[in-house]
N, C-alpha and C positions, 0 to 999 in steps of 0.2 A: 573394469565391470561398469555396466553401462548404467548412466544416471537417466531414469524416466521420470518425468514430472507429469502428474496430474493438474488440470487447471479447472478450477470450479467457477464457471462461466464461459461463455463462447462467442460474447459479443466483441465490440471493437477492444474496450479495454482488456478482455482475454488476449485477444490478438496482439495486443501491446506488451503485454507481460510475456506473451510465448517469444517476441523477438528479444526481451530483456535475458529472458531463460537461455536462449540459444547462444547469445551472446557469452553468457555465464559457463559454457559448455554441457547445459543440459539437452536432452533429446525430449521432445514433449510427446508424451502418451497419447494423450487426447485430452478431450474437455468435458465437462457437464452442462447440463442445462437444469434449470429450475423445473420445470414439468416433464413429464414423460410425454412422448408424442414422435412425430416424424425426425429422425434426427440424420445430421450429414456422416460421412465415412469417418470424420476425426471426432465425433461425439460419442463417449464411451457409456453413457447413461444419464440418468437424471441425479440431483444433488441427493435425493434420499438412498443413491446406491453406492456413495461414497466410499464407507466403511468395507462394503463388499469388495469392490473394484481392488482396494487396497490390499485387503486378505487373500485375494487370489492371484496376486502377483502382476495385476495389470499396471502397475506404477511403483517406481521407488519411494518417492516423497508427492507430496501435493501443496498447492497454493491457493490462495483467493484470487479470482482472476472477475470479481464483480466491479464496476466502477462507481464513479460518482451519483449515479442515479439511483443508487439503492444503497446508502450507506448502511443503513441498520441491517442489510441483509449480509453484508461483508462481516458483521461481527457475528452472525448467526452462523456462517459458513466457516468461518475459523472456529468456532466452538465444535462444530461436527467434526472438523479435523482433529482438534484436541482430544475428543472422546473417542474418536478412532485409533486414538494413539500412532498417527502419521507421522511420518518426519515432513517438518514443515521448515524448507531453507529461506534464508534472507536471500534475495537476488539484487546485485549492486551491478550495474551496467560497468563497463570495464573503462568507457570514457567519463565516467562519475570522476569528482576529487572528492576523496574522503580522507580526512587526518587518520593518521595510526591511533589517536586518542578517542575516536568516535566510537562509540557502541551502537550496533544495530540489532532490533530484535528479530525473533522468528517471524518468517512470514512478511518481512516490509520488504518492498519493492524501489528501488532507487533507480531512475531512469537517466540516459546518459546528459552530460552537460549539468549535474548537479554537483553544487559544492557543499561538503559537510565540513565545518571548520572545527577548531581544537575544542575537544570536551562535549561534542555534541552528544546527545543520546535519541535513538528512534525507537521508539516502541515497536511490539509486535503487531504485524499486519497495519503497518503504516504505508503509505503510498507518498512519494515524493517525485513529483514528474519534474519533465525535461526543464532543465536551466533553472531549477527554484535553488536559493542560495539560503544556507541557514548558517549564520557566523558562528564565534567561540559561546560555550556554554549554553546552547540552545537545548530545551527538553522539549521533543515532539514525542506526544503518548500515543498509546496503543489505539490504532484504528482512525488516526487522524489522516487527513488527505490534503496535501497540498498540489494545487494545480499549476501547470508550468509558468515559470517565470516569477513566482513567489519568491519575496526576500524576507528572512528574519534577521532583523540586526541582533547584535550579542545579547545572550541571558534573556531570550525570549521564551516563553512558556506556552506550548499547544496542548490542551489537554484532551483528553480521549474523546474520539469521534468529532472532533472540529473539523471542518471544512474551510478551506482558505481557496478563493476563486482566482484565476488567474491575473498575475501582476500584483496580486495584493503584497504592500508592503507593512510589516508591524515593525513599530519602533522600537529600541532597546529596553529590556528589562520589563516589557509588557507580557500580560497573561491573557492568553484568549481561552476562554471557559470552554467546559466540556460541551460537546454539540453544539458549539456556536457555528456559525454561517456568517462569513466575511465575503463579500461582494468582490466581483473581479475588479482590480483596479484600485480599491479602497487603500486608505491608508490609515492605519489604525495606531492612535496616537495615545490612547491609555486602556487599560484593562477592561475586558469585555466580560460580563457576567455568564455562567452557563446557562446555554439556550439561547443566546441573543443573538440578534442578526448588525450587520451594518449594511449602509446604503452608501453606493459611490459617492 
């Protein structure tokens, strides 16, 4: 049976998700865009049409493909998929190293070179970009976004909607609060309260 995946979004991150999907054995049915207007041949409609596209059989499953420039929109699109009763797969690139005791939620995307250690939990709609490392017992909540090369030492908690810039390092046992923004290259030594930011 064909596995056709609809990707919500049509820009760079969506195309990167499409590459991971292909490596996971999916056929990309097409993309959606936020607004109606002129569309490329692989854009099937705008985001408001997602439920209809699924209902009429244009795809077997769907996933969010909007990147870090619209983190709030990622949550909205995921909720659209939930309300449409869409099948929302997780995508784990075959060149990621994932412990058998790791749990990965619906809609999460794990890119090549990622290492997820023992007991790591990844929430729904989370993104873990290339060469990120989350060691034992880390908790990465729903809608969190780890940029390339992020390192989470053991037992780190990344709460919902948090964004970690490229190459950020979080020391053991630290909690990065809800919707926190961690700068690229930052070293996080202690807990960050929800909504906070770090500078390099």
